[in-house]
N, C-alpha and C positions, 0 to 999 in steps of 0.2 A: 075487584073488590079489595085488592091489597092496600089501596090508599086509606082504608079505615083502620088498618093495623097500626099499633103503636110502634114507632121506629126504634124505641128503646127496649122493647120486649124481646126476649130471646126467641129464636126459631123453635117451633114445636118439637123438632127432633132433639134439641138439647134438653128440653124439659123431660122428655121420655128417657133420655140417657141418664140424667140426674136422678130420676125416680128409680131407674134400674139399679144405679149405684147405691141408693138408699136401701132398697130391698136386699141387695147383696150384702151390704154392711150389717144390717140387722139380722139377716138369716145366719150369716157366719158367726157374728158376735154372740148371739143368743144360743146357738147350737154349741159353740165352744164353752160358754159359761155353764149351761145346764147339763151337758153330757160329759164334760171332761174337767174343766178348770175348777169348778166349785168343789168337786169331790177331792181333787188332788190338793187344793189349798187347805181344805179342812183336815185331810190326813196329814199334810205337812205340819200344820199347826199342832196337831196332837203329837206328832213325832218330836217337834222342837221343844214344846213346853211340858209334855207329859211322858216323853220317852216311849211312846207307843210305836210299834213296828210300822214301817212305811214300805209297802211292797214296791212302789214306784222307784224309790231310791235303791232298793235291793236289785230290782231289775236293771237299772242303769249301771250298777256296779257289776252285775253279771255280764253285761254287754261290753265291758271294758272301758267305759268312760272314766277319765280321771275325776277325782273329787265328786263322787256320785251324789252325796247329800246336797252339796252346793249346786250342782247342775239341776237336781230335782227341784230345789227351792226356787232357783232363778227361773226355770222353765214354768213352774206352776204360777209364780207371781206374774211373769210375762204374759202367760195365757189369760189370766184374770184381768190384769190391768189393760193389756192390749185389746181385749174384747170390749171392755167398757169404753175405751177410747174410740174404737171402731164404731160402736153403736152411736155414740154422741157425735162422731165426726170430728173430733178434736185430735190434732196431730196424727191424722189418718195415715199419711204415707209413711211416717216414721214407725208408728205402731204396726202397720202392715208389714213393713220390712223386718222388724224384730220378730214378728210372728212367722214370717216366711223363713227366716233363718232357723227358728226353733222347729218349724215343720220339716225343713230339709234335714235337720239333725234327727228328727223322729223317723223320717223315711229311712235314713241310714240305720237307725236303731232297730226298726221293725221291718227291715227289708224282706225277711223270710216269713212274715205273718201277713198273708195276702189281704185279709179283711182290714187290718189296721193300716197297712201301707196304702190301700186304696183310698181310705178316708183321708189320710194325710196328704195324698197327692191331690185330692179334690180341694182340700183347704189351701194347699200351696198354690193351686190355680187361682182361687179366689183372692188370695193375698197378692199374687203377682198382678192381677187386674187392678187392685186398689193401689198398689205401688205406682203403676203406670198411669192410671186415670185420676187418682186422688179421690176425695170424698164426694165431690159433686156439689151442686148448689144447695142441697138440703142438709147442711152440716154446720157445725160451729166453726170449722176452718173457713168456710165461705163467709159466714157472718162476720168473723173477726177480720178477715181480709178486706171486706167491704167497708168496715168502719175505719180501718187503717187508710184505705184509699180515699175516704171522704174527708179526712182531716186536711185542713189547709196547710200548705207548705210554709215552713218557717223562713223568715227573711233575714 
C-alpha cells in the first residue's frame, strides 16, 4: 500500500518529531514567560524608570556578578524576548543558545538552592535540544526557509 503514499510527503516519524519540538518550544516558552520573565521584566521596568527596589539585581550583586543591574536587565530581556522567539519558532536556535547561556549562568548563581537549580537544569536540557534540533517544521524558521528555497536562482 506504499504506492498510494505521496512521494513528497515527509515520513510519519518526522511529523511526530516536529510536533514534539513544537510542544517543547511552547511549553518552555510559556512557562518561562508566565513564571519568571514577565515578573522580572516588570520589576526591572519599575526599577529603571521609577527607582523601585529590584530584588533580582540585589541578589545578582550579592552573588558577586559584575555590573549586577546590567546583568539583571539583559537576562530579563533575554528571557522574555527569547521565549517569544521560541514560541513563534523564529530564530529558534539562536534564541535557544542565548537562553542556554543565561540558564547556565543561573545554575552557577543558584547552585546551592536545589529547587531553583533543578528548574534551571531542566530548562537547560530543553534549550540544548532546541539548539541541536532546531524549531522543526511547525515554525516560522521553516516557513521562511521554504520561501527562500522556492525562489528561483538569479542568472
